[in-house]
PDB file of N, H, CA, C and O in Angstrom:
ATOM      1  N   UNK A   1       4.258 -45.858 -19.395  1.00  0.00           N
ATOM      2  CA  UNK A   1       3.133 -44.512 -18.672  1.00  0.00           C
ATOM      3  C   UNK A   1       3.329 -44.506 -17.411  1.00  0.00           C
ATOM      4  O   UNK A   1       3.013 -43.392 -16.995  1.00  0.00           O
ATOM      5  N   UNK A   2       3.642 -45.085 -16.686  1.00  0.00           N
ATOM      6  H   UNK A   2       3.899 -45.990 -17.025  1.00  0.00           H
ATOM      7  CA  UNK A   2       4.314 -44.928 -15.089  1.00  0.00           C
ATOM      8  C   UNK A   2       5.525 -43.697 -15.536  1.00  0.00           C
ATOM      9  O   UNK A   2       5.344 -42.636 -14.939  1.00  0.00           O
ATOM     10  N   UNK A   3       6.518 -43.707 -16.339  1.00  0.00           N
ATOM     11  H   UNK A   3       6.665 -44.569 -16.825  1.00  0.00           H
ATOM     12  CA  UNK A   3       7.610 -42.946 -16.149  1.00  0.00           C
ATOM     13  C   UNK A   3       7.176 -41.560 -16.655  1.00  0.00           C
ATOM     14  O   UNK A   3       7.825 -40.525 -16.505  1.00  0.00           O
ATOM     15  N   UNK A   4       5.849 -41.695 -17.349  1.00  0.00           N
ATOM     16  H   UNK A   4       5.321 -42.535 -17.471  1.00  0.00           H
ATOM     17  CA  UNK A   4       5.555 -40.382 -18.093  1.00  0.00           C
ATOM     18  C   UNK A   4       4.344 -39.558 -16.725  1.00  0.00           C
ATOM     19  O   UNK A   4       4.046 -38.365 -16.786  1.00  0.00           O
ATOM     20  N   UNK A   5       3.921 -40.323 -15.825  1.00  0.00           N
ATOM     21  H   UNK A   5       4.163 -41.292 -15.775  1.00  0.00           H
ATOM     22  CA  UNK A   5       3.401 -39.993 -14.889  1.00  0.00           C
ATOM     23  C   UNK A   5       4.489 -39.307 -13.928  1.00  0.00           C
ATOM     24  O   UNK A   5       4.525 -38.088 -13.760  1.00  0.00           O
ATOM     25  N   UNK A   6       5.556 -40.396 -13.186  1.00  0.00           N
ATOM     26  H   UNK A   6       5.526 -41.386 -13.322  1.00  0.00           H
ATOM     27  CA  UNK A   6       6.597 -39.474 -12.392  1.00  0.00           C
ATOM     28  C   UNK A   6       7.060 -38.700 -13.115  1.00  0.00           C
ATOM     29  O   UNK A   6       6.829 -37.641 -12.530  1.00  0.00           O
ATOM     30  N   UNK A   7       7.642 -38.428 -14.130  1.00  0.00           N
ATOM     31  H   UNK A   7       7.830 -39.288 -14.605  1.00  0.00           H
ATOM     32  CA  UNK A   7       8.134 -37.304 -15.110  1.00  0.00           C
ATOM     33  C   UNK A   7       7.348 -35.626 -14.955  1.00  0.00           C
ATOM     34  O   UNK A   7       7.707 -34.449 -14.951  1.00  0.00           O
ATOM     35  N   UNK A   8       6.070 -36.433 -14.840  1.00  0.00           N
ATOM     36  H   UNK A   8       5.778 -37.389 -14.843  1.00  0.00           H
ATOM     37  CA  UNK A   8       4.884 -34.769 -15.038  1.00  0.00           C
ATOM     38  C   UNK A   8       5.106 -34.509 -13.208  1.00  0.00           C
ATOM     39  O   UNK A   8       5.760 -33.515 -12.892  1.00  0.00           O
ATOM     40  N   UNK A   9       4.625 -35.296 -12.223  1.00  0.00           N
ATOM     41  H   UNK A   9       4.094 -36.103 -12.480  1.00  0.00           H
ATOM     42  CA  UNK A   9       4.600 -35.067 -11.133  1.00  0.00           C
ATOM     43  C   UNK A   9       6.043 -34.586 -10.916  1.00  0.00           C
ATOM     44  O   UNK A   9       6.003 -33.457 -10.428  1.00  0.00           O
ATOM     45  N   UNK A  10       7.064 -34.936 -11.062  1.00  0.00           N
ATOM     46  H   UNK A  10       7.096 -35.853 -11.459  1.00  0.00           H
ATOM     47  CA  UNK A  10       8.500 -34.041 -10.769  1.00  0.00           C
ATOM     48  C   UNK A  10       8.525 -33.111 -11.218  1.00  0.00           C
ATOM     49  O   UNK A  10       8.693 -32.128 -10.496  1.00  0.00           O
ATOM     50  N   UNK A  11       8.365 -32.946 -12.691  1.00  0.00           N
ATOM     51  H   UNK A  11       8.229 -33.744 -13.278  1.00  0.00           H
ATOM     52  CA  UNK A  11       8.237 -31.496 -13.034  1.00  0.00           C
ATOM     53  C   UNK A  11       7.042 -30.290 -12.649  1.00  0.00           C
ATOM     54  O   UNK A  11       7.054 -29.111 -13.005  1.00  0.00           O
ATOM     55  N   UNK A  12       5.955 -31.042 -11.752  1.00  0.00           N
ATOM     56  H   UNK A  12       5.945 -31.999 -11.463  1.00  0.00           H
ATOM     57  CA  UNK A  12       4.897 -30.142 -11.763  1.00  0.00           C
ATOM     58  C   UNK A  12       5.239 -29.598 -10.012  1.00  0.00           C
ATOM     59  O   UNK A  12       4.822 -28.576  -9.468  1.00  0.00           O
ATOM     60  N   UNK A  13       6.048 -30.583  -9.480  1.00  0.00           N
ATOM     61  H   UNK A  13       6.387 -31.413  -9.921  1.00  0.00           H
ATOM     62  CA  UNK A  13       6.356 -30.685  -7.871  1.00  0.00           C
ATOM     63  C   UNK A  13       7.728 -29.432  -8.100  1.00  0.00           C
ATOM     64  O   UNK A  13       7.706 -28.521  -7.273  1.00  0.00           O
ATOM     65  N   UNK A  14       8.602 -29.393  -8.917  1.00  0.00           N
ATOM     66  H   UNK A  14       8.620 -30.133  -9.590  1.00  0.00           H
ATOM     67  CA  UNK A  14       9.479 -28.390  -9.247  1.00  0.00           C
ATOM     68  C   UNK A  14       9.196 -26.937  -9.594  1.00  0.00           C
ATOM     69  O   UNK A  14       9.824 -25.961  -9.185  1.00  0.00           O
ATOM     70  N   UNK A  15       7.995 -26.951 -10.535  1.00  0.00           N
ATOM     71  H   UNK A  15       7.484 -27.744 -10.867  1.00  0.00           H
ATOM     72  CA  UNK A  15       7.571 -25.518 -10.644  1.00  0.00           C
ATOM     73  C   UNK A  15       6.912 -24.971  -9.356  1.00  0.00           C
ATOM     74  O   UNK A  15       7.279 -23.921  -8.827  1.00  0.00           O
ATOM     75  N   UNK A  16       5.843 -25.808  -8.854  1.00  0.00           N
ATOM     76  H   UNK A  16       5.545 -26.661  -9.283  1.00  0.00           H
ATOM     77  CA  UNK A  16       5.178 -25.741  -7.389  1.00  0.00           C
ATOM     78  C   UNK A  16       6.400 -24.948  -6.502  1.00  0.00           C
ATOM     79  O   UNK A  16       6.128 -23.865  -5.983  1.00  0.00           O
ATOM     80  N   UNK A  17       7.716 -25.522  -6.361  1.00  0.00           N
ATOM     81  H   UNK A  17       7.937 -26.401  -6.783  1.00  0.00           H
ATOM     82  CA  UNK A  17       8.398 -25.300  -5.333  1.00  0.00           C
ATOM     83  C   UNK A  17       9.176 -23.690  -5.857  1.00  0.00           C
ATOM     84  O   UNK A  17       9.638 -22.804  -5.138  1.00  0.00           O
ATOM     85  N   UNK A  18       9.096 -23.759  -7.253  1.00  0.00           N
ATOM     86  H   UNK A  18       8.721 -24.479  -7.837  1.00  0.00           H
ATOM     87  CA  UNK A  18       9.812 -22.321  -7.758  1.00  0.00           C
ATOM     88  C   UNK A  18       8.844 -21.007  -7.286  1.00  0.00           C
ATOM     89  O   UNK A  18       9.304 -19.868  -7.218  1.00  0.00           O
ATOM     90  N   UNK A  19       7.786 -21.257  -7.051  1.00  0.00           N
ATOM     91  H   UNK A  19       7.412 -22.182  -7.107  1.00  0.00           H
ATOM     92  CA  UNK A  19       6.621 -20.240  -7.049  1.00  0.00           C
ATOM     93  C   UNK A  19       6.683 -20.398  -5.782  1.00  0.00           C
ATOM     94  O   UNK A  19       5.879 -19.539  -5.420  1.00  0.00           O
ATOM     95  N   UNK A  20       7.111 -20.944  -4.733  1.00  0.00           N
ATOM     96  H   UNK A  20       7.764 -21.642  -5.027  1.00  0.00           H
ATOM     97  CA  UNK A  20       7.196 -20.749  -3.017  1.00  0.00           C
ATOM     98  C   UNK A  20       8.435 -19.835  -2.785  1.00  0.00           C
ATOM     99  O   UNK A  20       8.928 -19.715  -1.663  1.00  0.00           O
ATOM    100  N   UNK A  21       8.935 -19.177  -3.913  1.00  0.00           N
ATOM    101  H   UNK A  21       8.535 -19.274  -4.824  1.00  0.00           H
ATOM    102  CA  UNK A  21      10.465 -18.562  -3.135  1.00  0.00           C
ATOM    103  C   UNK A  21       9.747 -17.185  -1.928  1.00  0.00           C
ATOM    104  O   UNK A  21       8.649 -16.652  -1.762  1.00  0.00           O
ATOM    105  N   UNK A  22      11.077 -17.085  -1.336  1.00  0.00           N
ATOM    106  H   UNK A  22      11.969 -17.518  -1.471  1.00  0.00           H
ATOM    107  CA  UNK A  22      10.755 -16.342  -0.530  1.00  0.00           C
ATOM    108  C   UNK A  22      10.429 -14.583  -1.030  1.00  0.00           C
ATOM    109  O   UNK A  22      11.006 -13.801  -1.785  1.00  0.00           O
ATOM    110  N   UNK A  23       9.482 -14.523  -0.356  1.00  0.00           N
ATOM    111  H   UNK A  23       9.013 -15.159   0.257  1.00  0.00           H
ATOM    112  CA  UNK A  23       9.057 -12.912  -0.612  1.00  0.00           C
ATOM    113  C   UNK A  23      10.198 -12.069  -0.720  1.00  0.00           C
ATOM    114  O   UNK A  23      11.066 -12.684  -0.100  1.00  0.00           O
ATOM    115  N   UNK A  24      10.814 -10.762  -1.255  1.00  0.00           N
ATOM    116  H   UNK A  24      10.109 -10.262  -1.758  1.00  0.00           H
ATOM    117  CA  UNK A  24      11.681  -9.792  -1.254  1.00  0.00           C
ATOM    118  C   UNK A  24      11.412  -9.326  -0.026  1.00  0.00           C
ATOM    119  O   UNK A  24      10.248  -9.312   0.374  1.00  0.00           O
ATOM    120  N   UNK A  25      12.390  -8.903   0.704  1.00  0.00           N
ATOM    121  H   UNK A  25      13.335  -8.914   0.379  1.00  0.00           H
ATOM    122  CA  UNK A  25      12.547  -8.186   1.987  1.00  0.00           C
ATOM    123  C   UNK A  25      11.957  -6.845   1.684  1.00  0.00           C
ATOM    124  O   UNK A  25      12.079  -6.676   0.470  1.00  0.00           O
ATOM    125  N   UNK A  26      11.325  -5.730   2.285  1.00  0.00           N
ATOM    126  H   UNK A  26      11.226  -5.867   3.270  1.00  0.00           H
ATOM    127  CA  UNK A  26      11.595  -5.026   2.079  1.00  0.00           C
ATOM    128  C   UNK A  26      12.798  -3.761   2.867  1.00  0.00           C
ATOM    129  O   UNK A  26      13.169  -3.673   4.037  1.00  0.00           O
ATOM    130  N   UNK A  27      13.146  -2.929   1.664  1.00  0.00           N
ATOM    131  H   UNK A  27      12.844  -3.001   0.714  1.00  0.00           H
ATOM    132  CA  UNK A  27      14.801  -2.265   2.141  1.00  0.00           C
ATOM    133  C   UNK A  27      14.251  -1.013   3.440  1.00  0.00           C
ATOM    134  O   UNK A  27      13.416  -0.111   3.379  1.00  0.00           O
ATOM    135  N   UNK A  28      14.886  -1.340   4.216  1.00  0.00           N
ATOM    136  H   UNK A  28      15.564  -2.073   4.266  1.00  0.00           H
ATOM    137  CA  UNK A  28      14.877  -0.082   5.306  1.00  0.00           C
ATOM    138  C   UNK A  28      15.317   1.304   4.729  1.00  0.00           C
ATOM    139  O   UNK A  28      16.306   1.564   4.045  1.00  0.00           O
ATOM    140  N   UNK A  29      14.425   2.040   5.137  1.00  0.00           N
ATOM    141  H   UNK A  29      13.621   1.829   5.693  1.00  0.00           H
ATOM    142  CA  UNK A  29      14.853   3.805   4.802  1.00  0.00           C
ATOM    143  C   UNK A  29      16.186   3.871   5.390  1.00  0.00           C
ATOM    144  O   UNK A  29      16.605   3.120   6.271  1.00  0.00           O
ATOM    145  N   UNK A  30      16.873   4.906   4.788  1.00  0.00           N
ATOM    146  H   UNK A  30      16.533   5.516   4.072  1.00  0.00           H
ATOM    147  CA  UNK A  30      18.304   5.029   4.766  1.00  0.00           C
ATOM    148  C   UNK A  30      18.293   6.348   5.958  1.00  0.00           C
ATOM    149  O   UNK A  30      17.840   7.483   5.813  1.00  0.00           O
ATOM    150  N   UNK A  31      18.981   5.719   7.191  1.00  0.00           N
ATOM    151  H   UNK A  31      19.349   4.797   7.308  1.00  0.00           H
ATOM    152  CA  UNK A  31      18.797   6.717   8.120  1.00  0.00           C
ATOM    153  C   UNK A  31      19.630   7.907   8.037  1.00  0.00           C
ATOM    154  O   UNK A  31      20.737   7.869   7.499  1.00  0.00           O
ATOM    155  N   UNK A  32      19.058   9.132   8.631  1.00  0.00           N
ATOM    156  H   UNK A  32      18.159   9.163   9.068  1.00  0.00           H
ATOM    157  CA  UNK A  32      19.708  10.525   8.170  1.00  0.00           C
ATOM    158  C   UNK A  32      20.288  10.999   9.652  1.00  0.00           C
ATOM    159  O   UNK A  32      19.726  11.035  10.746  1.00  0.00           O
ATOM    160  N   UNK A  33      21.483  11.306   9.297  1.00  0.00           N
ATOM    161  H   UNK A  33      21.940  11.277   8.408  1.00  0.00           H
ATOM    162  CA  UNK A  33      22.107  11.807  10.379  1.00  0.00           C
ATOM    163  C   UNK A  33      21.636  12.959  11.291  1.00  0.00           C
ATOM    164  O   UNK A  33      21.253  13.979  10.718  1.00  0.00           O
ATOM    165  N   UNK A  34      21.616  12.919  12.784  1.00  0.00           N
ATOM    166  H   UNK A  34      21.928  12.091  13.249  1.00  0.00           H
ATOM    167  CA  UNK A  34      21.076  14.090  13.404  1.00  0.00           C
ATOM    168  C   UNK A  34      19.888  13.552  13.827  1.00  0.00           C
ATOM    169  O   UNK A  34      19.589  13.808  14.993  1.00  0.00           O
ATOM    170  N   UNK A  35      18.939  12.705  13.031  1.00  0.00           N
ATOM    171  H   UNK A  35      19.182  12.497  12.084  1.00  0.00           H
ATOM    172  CA  UNK A  35      17.789  12.722  13.063  1.00  0.00           C
ATOM    173  C   UNK A  35      17.491  11.387  13.711  1.00  0.00           C
ATOM    174  O   UNK A  35      17.866  10.300  13.272  1.00  0.00           O
ATOM    175  N   UNK A  36      16.544  11.657  15.158  1.00  0.00           N
ATOM    176  H   UNK A  36      16.239  12.540  15.514  1.00  0.00           H
ATOM    177  CA  UNK A  36      16.242  10.309  15.924  1.00  0.00           C
ATOM    178  C   UNK A  36      15.402   9.504  15.037  1.00  0.00           C
ATOM    179  O   UNK A  36      14.647   9.956  14.176  1.00  0.00           O
ATOM    180  N   UNK A  37      15.613   8.171  15.342  1.00  0.00           N
ATOM    181  H   UNK A  37      16.226   7.803  16.041  1.00  0.00           H
ATOM    182  CA  UNK A  37      14.527   7.479  14.241  1.00  0.00           C
ATOM    183  C   UNK A  37      13.135   7.201  14.791  1.00  0.00           C
ATOM    184  O   UNK A  37      12.797   7.311  15.969  1.00  0.00           O
ATOM    185  N   UNK A  38      12.434   6.851  13.840  1.00  0.00           N
ATOM    186  H   UNK A  38      12.708   6.761  12.882  1.00  0.00           H
ATOM    187  CA  UNK A  38      10.820   6.923  14.318  1.00  0.00           C
ATOM    188  C   UNK A  38      10.095   5.832  14.914  1.00  0.00           C
ATOM    189  O   UNK A  38       9.862   4.864  14.191  1.00  0.00           O
ATOM    190  N   UNK A  39       9.733   5.820  15.998  1.00  0.00           N
ATOM    191  H   UNK A  39       9.922   6.606  16.586  1.00  0.00           H
ATOM    192  CA  UNK A  39       9.299   4.379  16.815  1.00  0.00           C
ATOM    193  C   UNK A  39       8.596   3.904  15.827  1.00  0.00           C
ATOM    194  O   UNK A  39       8.912   2.742  15.570  1.00  0.00           O
ATOM    195  N   UNK A  40       7.738   4.346  15.143  1.00  0.00           N
ATOM    196  H   UNK A  40       7.481   5.290  15.352  1.00  0.00           H
ATOM    197  CA  UNK A  40       6.940   3.566  14.026  1.00  0.00           C
ATOM    198  C   UNK A  40       7.046   3.762  13.053  1.00  0.00           C
ATOM    199  O   UNK A  40       7.514   4.884  12.863  1.00  0.00           O
ATOM    200  N   UNK A  41       6.766   3.005  11.853  1.00  0.00           N
ATOM    201  H   UNK A  41       6.386   2.092  12.008  1.00  0.00           H
ATOM    202  CA  UNK A  41       6.814   3.516  10.349  1.00  0.00           C
ATOM    203  C   UNK A  41       5.938   4.862  10.022  1.00  0.00           C
ATOM    204  O   UNK A  41       4.865   5.094  10.580  1.00  0.00           O
ATOM    205  N   UNK A  42       6.545   5.729   9.035  1.00  0.00           N
ATOM    206  H   UNK A  42       7.417   5.541   8.582  1.00  0.00           H
ATOM    207  CA  UNK A  42       5.888   7.147   8.916  1.00  0.00           C
ATOM    208  C   UNK A  42       5.115   6.696   7.258  1.00  0.00           C
ATOM    209  O   UNK A  42       5.565   5.999   6.349  1.00  0.00           O
ATOM    210  N   UNK A  43       3.798   7.443   7.390  1.00  0.00           N
ATOM    211  H   UNK A  43       3.433   8.009   8.129  1.00  0.00           H
ATOM    212  CA  UNK A  43       3.014   7.186   6.414  1.00  0.00           C
ATOM    213  C   UNK A  43       3.260   8.341   5.169  1.00  0.00           C
ATOM    214  O   UNK A  43       3.604   9.515   5.305  1.00  0.00           O
ATOM    215  N   UNK A  44       3.026   7.757   4.189  1.00  0.00           N
ATOM    216  H   UNK A  44       2.746   6.803   4.079  1.00  0.00           H
ATOM    217  CA  UNK A  44       3.281   8.562   2.965  1.00  0.00           C
ATOM    218  C   UNK A  44       2.608   9.988   2.887  1.00  0.00           C
ATOM    219  O   UNK A  44       1.409   9.945   3.164  1.00  0.00           O
ATOM    220  N   UNK A  45       3.031  11.083   2.616  1.00  0.00           N
ATOM    221  H   UNK A  45       4.005  11.118   2.390  1.00  0.00           H
ATOM    222  CA  UNK A  45       2.499  12.315   2.764  1.00  0.00           C
ATOM    223  C   UNK A  45       0.804  12.296   2.235  1.00  0.00           C
ATOM    224  O   UNK A  45      -0.063  12.960   2.804  1.00  0.00           O
ATOM    225  N   UNK A  46       0.533  11.376   1.005  1.00  0.00           N
ATOM    226  H   UNK A  46       1.237  10.837   0.542  1.00  0.00           H
ATOM    227  CA  UNK A  46      -0.879  11.628   1.093  1.00  0.00           C
ATOM    228  C   UNK A  46      -1.600  10.374   1.528  1.00  0.00           C
ATOM    229  O   UNK A  46      -2.422   9.879   0.758  1.00  0.00           O
ATOM    230  N   UNK A  47      -1.349   9.808   2.735  1.00  0.00           N
ATOM    231  H   UNK A  47      -0.680  10.211   3.360  1.00  0.00           H
ATOM    232  CA  UNK A  47      -2.099   9.235   3.591  1.00  0.00           C
ATOM    233  C   UNK A  47      -2.156   9.775   4.851  1.00  0.00           C
ATOM    234  O   UNK A  47      -2.961   9.350   5.680  1.00  0.00           O
ATOM    235  N   UNK A  48      -0.950  11.176   5.217  1.00  0.00           N
ATOM    236  H   UNK A  48      -0.296  11.521   4.543  1.00  0.00           H
ATOM    237  CA  UNK A  48      -1.330  11.586   6.616  1.00  0.00           C
ATOM    238  C   UNK A  48      -2.943  12.487   6.198  1.00  0.00           C
ATOM    239  O   UNK A  48      -3.312  13.159   5.235  1.00  0.00           O
ATOM    240  N   UNK A  49      -3.604  12.032   7.563  1.00  0.00           N
ATOM    241  H   UNK A  49      -3.305  11.486   8.345  1.00  0.00           H
ATOM    242  CA  UNK A  49      -4.698  12.778   7.808  1.00  0.00           C
ATOM    243  C   UNK A  49      -5.420  12.837   6.707  1.00  0.00           C
ATOM    244  O   UNK A  49      -6.228  13.758   6.597  1.00  0.00           O
ATOM    245  N   UNK A  50      -5.293  11.963   5.769  1.00  0.00           N
ATOM    246  H   UNK A  50      -4.636  11.214   5.858  1.00  0.00           H
ATOM    247  CA  UNK A  50      -6.384  11.684   4.774  1.00  0.00           C
ATOM    248  C   UNK A  50      -7.813  10.887   4.916  1.00  0.00           C
ATOM    249  O   UNK A  50      -7.936   9.663   4.954  1.00  0.00           O
ATOM    250  N   UNK A  51      -8.704  11.714   4.976  1.00  0.00           N
ATOM    251  H   UNK A  51      -8.604  12.708   4.945  1.00  0.00           H
ATOM    252  CA  UNK A  51     -10.171  11.352   4.904  1.00  0.00           C
ATOM    253  C   UNK A  51     -10.765  10.634   3.859  1.00  0.00           C
ATOM    254  O   UNK A  51     -10.084  10.799   2.847  1.00  0.00           O
ATOM    255  N   UNK A  52     -11.897   9.784   3.614  1.00  0.00           N
ATOM    256  H   UNK A  52     -12.451   9.650   4.436  1.00  0.00           H
ATOM    257  CA  UNK A  52     -12.372   9.367   2.905  1.00  0.00           C
ATOM    258  C   UNK A  52     -12.863  10.238   1.906  1.00  0.00           C
ATOM    259  O   UNK A  52     -13.007  11.421   2.214  1.00  0.00           O
ATOM    260  N   UNK A  53     -13.137   9.874   0.799  1.00  0.00           N
ATOM    261  H   UNK A  53     -13.020   8.913   0.549  1.00  0.00           H
ATOM    262  CA  UNK A  53     -13.679  10.557  -0.182  1.00  0.00           C
ATOM    263  C   UNK A  53     -14.979  11.181  -0.157  1.00  0.00           C
ATOM    264  O   UNK A  53     -15.342  12.055  -0.945  1.00  0.00           O
ATOM    265  N   UNK A  54     -15.859  10.554   1.052  1.00  0.00           N
ATOM    266  H   UNK A  54     -15.564   9.845   1.691  1.00  0.00           H
ATOM    267  CA  UNK A  54     -17.372  10.853   0.631  1.00  0.00           C
ATOM    268  C   UNK A  54     -17.439  12.371   2.032  1.00  0.00           C
ATOM    269  O   UNK A  54     -18.343  13.206   2.016  1.00  0.00           O
ATOM    270  N   UNK A  55     -16.303  12.377   3.068  1.00  0.00           N
ATOM    271  H   UNK A  55     -15.569  11.698   3.081  1.00  0.00           H
ATOM    272  CA  UNK A  55     -16.409  13.025   3.909  1.00  0.00           C
ATOM    273  C   UNK A  55     -15.484  14.160   3.208  1.00  0.00           C
ATOM    274  O   UNK A  55     -15.404  15.264   3.747  1.00  0.00           O
ATOM    275  N   UNK A  56     -14.791  13.888   2.015  1.00  0.00           N
ATOM    276  H   UNK A  56     -14.856  12.991   1.577  1.00  0.00           H
ATOM    277  CA  UNK A  56     -14.252  15.217   1.922  1.00  0.00           C
ATOM    278  C   UNK A  56     -14.994  15.776   0.416  1.00  0.00           C
ATOM    279  O   UNK A  56     -14.403  16.652  -0.215  1.00  0.00           O
ATOM    280  N   UNK A  57     -15.930  15.378   0.042  1.00  0.00           N
ATOM    281  H   UNK A  57     -16.411  14.667   0.555  1.00  0.00           H
ATOM    282  CA  UNK A  57     -17.252  15.949  -0.597  1.00  0.00           C
ATOM    283  C   UNK A  57     -17.973  16.403   0.402  1.00  0.00           C
ATOM    284  O   UNK A  57     -18.048  17.590   0.084  1.00  0.00           O
ATOM    285  N   UNK A  58     -18.540  16.302   1.355  1.00  0.00           N
ATOM    286  H   UNK A  58     -18.479  15.338   1.613  1.00  0.00           H
ATOM    287  CA  UNK A  58     -19.070  17.066   2.157  1.00  0.00           C
ATOM    288  C   UNK A  58     -18.632  18.142   2.787  1.00  0.00           C
ATOM    289  O   UNK A  58     -19.418  18.953   3.275  1.00  0.00           O
ATOM    290  N   UNK A  59     -17.106  18.299   2.861  1.00  0.00           N
ATOM    291  H   UNK A  59     -16.467  17.640   2.465  1.00  0.00           H
ATOM    292  CA  UNK A  59     -16.479  19.419   3.351  1.00  0.00           C
ATOM    293  C   UNK A  59     -16.412  20.344   2.189  1.00  0.00           C
ATOM    294  O   UNK A  59     -16.854  21.493   2.203  1.00  0.00           O
ATOM    295  N   UNK A  60     -15.754  19.688   1.053  1.00  0.00           N
ATOM    296  H   UNK A  60     -15.395  18.755   1.042  1.00  0.00           H
ATOM    297  CA  UNK A  60     -16.013  20.708  -0.206  1.00  0.00           C
ATOM    298  C   UNK A  60     -17.253  21.477   0.069  1.00  0.00           C
ATOM    299  O   UNK A  60     -17.133  22.648   0.430  1.00  0.00           O
ATOM    300  N   UNK A  61     -18.454  20.939  -0.064  1.00  0.00           N
ATOM    301  H   UNK A  61     -18.552  19.988  -0.357  1.00  0.00           H
ATOM    302  CA  UNK A  61     -19.499  21.508   0.026  1.00  0.00           C
ATOM    303  C   UNK A  61     -20.142  22.050   0.867  1.00  0.00           C
ATOM    304  O   UNK A  61     -21.159  22.659   0.532  1.00  0.00           O
ATOM    305  N   UNK A  62     -19.712  21.987   2.308  1.00  0.00           N
ATOM    306  H   UNK A  62     -18.886  21.493   2.580  1.00  0.00           H
ATOM    307  CA  UNK A  62     -19.851  22.539   3.402  1.00  0.00           C
ATOM    308  C   UNK A  62     -18.912  24.257   2.949  1.00  0.00           C
ATOM    309  O   UNK A  62     -19.436  25.348   2.727  1.00  0.00           O
ATOM    310  N   UNK A  63     -17.734  23.967   2.947  1.00  0.00           N
ATOM    311  H   UNK A  63     -17.308  23.080   3.127  1.00  0.00           H
ATOM    312  CA  UNK A  63     -16.708  25.039   2.209  1.00  0.00           C
ATOM    313  C   UNK A  63     -17.555  26.293   1.063  1.00  0.00           C
ATOM    314  O   UNK A  63     -17.388  27.511   0.993  1.00  0.00           O
ATOM    315  N   UNK A  64     -18.434  25.419   0.314  1.00  0.00           N
ATOM    316  H   UNK A  64     -18.570  24.430   0.371  1.00  0.00           H
ATOM    317  CA  UNK A  64     -18.965  26.223  -1.192  1.00  0.00           C
ATOM    318  C   UNK A  64     -20.181  27.213  -0.424  1.00  0.00           C
ATOM    319  O   UNK A  64     -20.415  28.406  -0.617  1.00  0.00           O
ATOM    320  N   UNK A  65     -20.694  26.465   0.297  1.00  0.00           N
ATOM    321  H   UNK A  65     -20.504  25.496   0.453  1.00  0.00           H
ATOM    322  CA  UNK A  65     -21.936  26.827   1.265  1.00  0.00           C
ATOM    323  C   UNK A  65     -21.478  28.042   2.027  1.00  0.00           C
ATOM    324  O   UNK A  65     -22.190  29.040   1.915  1.00  0.00           O
ATOM    325  N   UNK A  66     -20.171  28.136   2.947  1.00  0.00           N
ATOM    326  H   UNK A  66     -19.593  27.325   3.038  1.00  0.00           H
ATOM    327  CA  UNK A  66     -19.952  28.667   3.719  1.00  0.00           C
ATOM    328  C   UNK A  66     -19.528  30.086   2.876  1.00  0.00           C
ATOM    329  O   UNK A  66     -19.850  31.194   3.306  1.00  0.00           O
ATOM    330  N   UNK A  67     -18.631  29.863   1.402  1.00  0.00           N
ATOM    331  H   UNK A  67     -18.369  28.963   1.053  1.00  0.00           H
ATOM    332  CA  UNK A  67     -18.059  31.100   0.755  1.00  0.00           C
ATOM    333  C   UNK A  67     -19.429  31.860   0.089  1.00  0.00           C
ATOM    334  O   UNK A  67     -19.390  33.038  -0.267  1.00  0.00           O
ATOM    335  N   UNK A  68     -20.280  31.265   0.009  1.00  0.00           N
ATOM    336  H   UNK A  68     -20.311  30.308   0.298  1.00  0.00           H
ATOM    337  CA  UNK A  68     -21.859  31.608  -0.743  1.00  0.00           C
ATOM    338  C   UNK A  68     -22.517  32.562   0.369  1.00  0.00           C
ATOM    339  O   UNK A  68     -23.157  33.597   0.184  1.00  0.00           O
ATOM    340  N   UNK A  69     -22.234  32.025   1.392  1.00  0.00           N
ATOM    341  H   UNK A  69     -21.714  31.184   1.543  1.00  0.00           H
ATOM    342  CA  UNK A  69     -23.160  32.890   2.371  1.00  0.00           C
ATOM    343  C   UNK A  69     -22.162  34.221   2.914  1.00  0.00           C
ATOM    344  O   UNK A  69     -22.717  35.264   3.259  1.00  0.00           O
ATOM    345  N   UNK A  70     -20.758  34.102   2.954  1.00  0.00           N
ATOM    346  H   UNK A  70     -20.306  33.255   2.674  1.00  0.00           H
ATOM    347  CA  UNK A  70     -20.204  35.096   3.153  1.00  0.00           C
ATOM    348  C   UNK A  70     -20.224  36.113   2.223  1.00  0.00           C
ATOM    349  O   UNK A  70     -20.169  37.273   2.629  1.00  0.00           O
ATOM    350  N   UNK A  71     -20.317  35.796   0.648  1.00  0.00           N
ATOM    351  H   UNK A  71     -20.362  34.853   0.319  1.00  0.00           H
ATOM    352  CA  UNK A  71     -20.468  36.821  -0.466  1.00  0.00           C
ATOM    353  C   UNK A  71     -21.893  37.151  -0.366  1.00  0.00           C
ATOM    354  O   UNK A  71     -22.182  37.987  -1.223  1.00  0.00           O
ATOM    355  N   UNK A  72     -23.030  36.757   0.460  1.00  0.00           N
ATOM    356  H   UNK A  72     -22.795  36.078   1.156  1.00  0.00           H
ATOM    357  CA  UNK A  72     -24.306  37.200   0.445  1.00  0.00           C
ATOM    358  C   UNK A  72     -24.932  36.689  -1.372  1.00  0.00           C
ATOM    359  O   UNK A  72     -25.692  37.344  -2.086  1.00  0.00           O
ATOM    360  N   UNK A  73     -24.390  35.564  -1.630  1.00  0.00           N
ATOM    361  H   UNK A  73     -23.772  35.032  -1.050  1.00  0.00           H
ATOM    362  CA  UNK A  73     -24.785  35.146  -2.599  1.00  0.00           C
ATOM    363  C   UNK A  73     -26.300  34.125  -2.435  1.00  0.00           C
ATOM    364  O   UNK A  73     -26.815  33.620  -3.432  1.00  0.00           O
TER     365      UNK A  73
END
């Protein structure tokens, strides 16, 4: 009985230790020759100057209203 418990604890600890493996490091972006490196990480294009969806909706509504006012509708 004790052997079964010890075996179970040994297996559980080895599984638990395997889960704590070091996280993979992110690869550094390749350096472009002739370009100075950025002093900070650059954001992907879809996140640059991104507004929250509710603000984008208000901006679209304002643009539609301006276009309608310009066209005299």
